[in-house]
C-alpha positions in Angstrom: -84.2 -30.6 20.2 -83.6 -32.6 23.1 -82.2 -35.1 21.2 -79.7 -32.6 19.6 -78.8 -31.4 22.8 -77.9 -34.7 24.2 -76.0 -35.7 21.6 -74.0 -32.5 21.7 -73.4 -32.8 25.2 -72.4 -36.6 24.8 -69.8 -35.8 22.2 -68.6 -32.8 23.9 -67.6 -35.1 27.2 -66.2 -37.6 24.7 -64.0 -35.1 22.6 -62.9 -33.3 26.0 -61.5 -36.5 27.3 -59.0 -37.0 24.4 -56.0 -34.9 23.9 -56.8 -33.8 19.9 -60.5 -33.2 21.5 -59.3 -30.6 24.3 -57.0 -28.8 21.6 -60.1 -28.5 19.4 -62.6 -27.4 22.0 -59.8 -25.0 23.9 -58.6 -23.2 20.3 -62.1 -21.5 20.7 -60.7 -20.0 24.0 -59.7 -16.3 24.7 -56.1 -16.5 25.6 -55.3 -13.2 26.6 -56.8 -10.0 27.6 -55.0 -8.2 24.7 -57.4 -10.3 22.5 -60.5 -11.1 24.6 -63.2 -8.2 23.7 -64.5 -6.5 27.0 -67.9 -7.8 26.4 -67.0 -11.3 27.2 -64.7 -9.7 30.1 -67.6 -7.9 31.6 -70.3 -10.6 31.3 -67.7 -13.0 33.0 -67.2 -10.8 36.2 -70.8 -9.5 36.1 -72.5 -13.0 36.1 -69.8 -15.6 36.9 -70.8 -17.8 33.8 -67.6 -18.9 31.8 -69.0 -19.6 28.8 -68.2 -16.3 27.7 -64.5 -17.6 27.8 -65.5 -19.1 24.7 -65.1 -17.0 21.5 -68.6 -18.2 20.3 -69.7 -17.9 24.2 -70.4 -22.0 23.6 -68.5 -24.9 25.3 -68.7 -27.0 28.2 -67.0 -25.8 31.5 -64.3 -27.9 33.2 -62.2 -27.0 35.9 -59.1 -26.2 33.4 -61.5 -23.4 32.2 -61.9 -22.2 35.4 -57.8 -22.0 35.8 -57.8 -20.7 32.6 -60.0 -17.6 33.8 -57.6 -17.0 36.9 -54.8 -16.9 34.5 -56.7 -14.2 32.5 -57.1 -12.3 35.7 -53.6 -12.6 36.5 -52.8 -11.2 33.2 -55.2 -8.1 34.2 -53.4 -7.8 37.8 -49.9 -7.7 36.0 -51.0 -5.3 33.3 -52.9 -2.8 35.8 -52.3 -3.6 39.2 -54.6 -3.7 42.2 -56.5 -0.4 42.8 -54.9 0.6 46.4 -58.3 1.2 47.8 -59.2 -2.2 47.1 -56.0 -3.6 48.5 -56.9 -1.9 51.9 -60.3 -3.4 51.9 -58.9 -6.8 51.3 -56.2 -6.2 54.0 -58.9 -5.1 56.7 -61.0 -8.5 55.4 -58.2 -10.9 55.9 -57.0 -9.0 59.5 -60.9 -9.9 60.4 -60.7 -13.6 59.1 -57.3 -13.8 61.4 -59.1 -12.2 64.3 -62.1 -14.4 63.9 -59.7 -17.7 63.8 -57.5 -16.5 66.6 -61.1 -16.0 68.7 -62.2 -19.5 67.7 -58.9 -21.3 68.7 -58.1 -19.2 71.9 -61.5 -18.2 73.0 -60.1 -14.8 74.2 -62.9 -12.6 74.6 -60.8 -9.3 74.1 -60.4 -10.3 70.4 -64.2 -9.4 70.0 -63.3 -5.6 70.7 -60.7 -6.1 67.8 -63.1 -8.0 65.6 -66.2 -5.3 66.3 -63.2 -2.6 65.1 -62.5 -4.2 62.0 -66.0 -4.9 61.0 -66.7 -1.2 61.4 -63.5 -0.2 59.4 -65.0 -2.6 56.9 -68.4 -0.9 56.8 -66.8 2.8 56.8 -66.1 1.6 53.2 -70.0 2.0 52.8 -71.7 -0.1 50.2 -70.3 -0.4 46.6 -72.1 1.3 44.0 -72.8 -0.5 41.0 -72.0 1.3 37.5 -73.7 -0.4 34.5 -71.2 -1.3 31.8 -73.4 0.3 29.1 -73.5 3.4 30.8 -70.0 3.8 31.1 -69.9 2.9 27.2 -72.2 5.6 26.9 -69.8 8.2 28.6 -66.9 7.2 27.0 -68.4 7.1 23.5 -69.5 10.6 24.1 -65.9 11.6 25.1 -64.5 9.9 22.2 -67.1 11.1 19.9 -67.8 7.7 18.2 -69.6 4.6 18.7 -67.5 1.6 20.4 -68.7 -1.7 19.5 -67.7 -3.6 23.1 -67.6 -6.8 21.0 -64.5 -5.5 19.2 -62.4 -3.4 21.5 -59.9 -5.8 23.8 -60.0 -5.6 27.5 -56.5 -3.9 27.4 -57.5 -1.0 25.3 -60.7 -0.3 27.2 -58.9 -0.3 30.8 -56.4 2.0 28.9 -59.1 4.1 27.5 -60.6 4.5 30.9 -57.4 5.6 32.7 -56.1 7.9 29.9 -60.1 9.2 30.1 -59.7 9.6 33.7 -56.3 11.4 33.6 -57.4 13.6 31.0 -60.5 14.9 33.0 -58.4 15.1 36.4 -55.8 17.0 34.8 -58.4 19.4 32.9 -60.4 20.2 36.2 -57.1 21.2 38.2 -56.3 23.6 35.3 -59.9 25.1 35.9 -59.7 25.0 39.5 -56.3 26.5 39.2 -57.5 29.5 36.9 -60.7 29.9 38.8 -58.3 30.5 42.2 -55.5 32.1 40.4 -57.5 34.6 38.7 -59.2 35.9 41.6 -56.5 37.6 43.1 -55.5 39.6 40.2 
């Protein structure tokens, strides 16, 4: 078994150094979020393991694969944008790092007050509650009324399903609130 693994690694590295070999190896990659299934996307975001960039979940990870993952994230951002709350948190983190940098350079102790304020702003966001993928999948399946195979639904379709589901639930709850408060005076 070790010999097989060794030979596989050796020939994989050898192939990856040639143009034809790279094309053969990279033909196994997910190239867009329209085709990539949500299972692979979720595995990469949850674990950081880029082997899920490959359709068969096997391959040698090189720097170009890390760049490829960044490209897939860029496709995601172009399609769906960044959540405003997340953008605000990034803005605070950036401000905090700038303040720390200024303090290190200048030694101005007044900046320590501003740093503490920025840290408190970050803490006010509270801890992120982790929601398990399969819990969300279960709710979506109940909402849709049929079973969904996470290795068959694309990233784009999944995200649009979640967005549309959220919009519909918000619309229905607004109608319920409107009916509840609108009918009390009559």
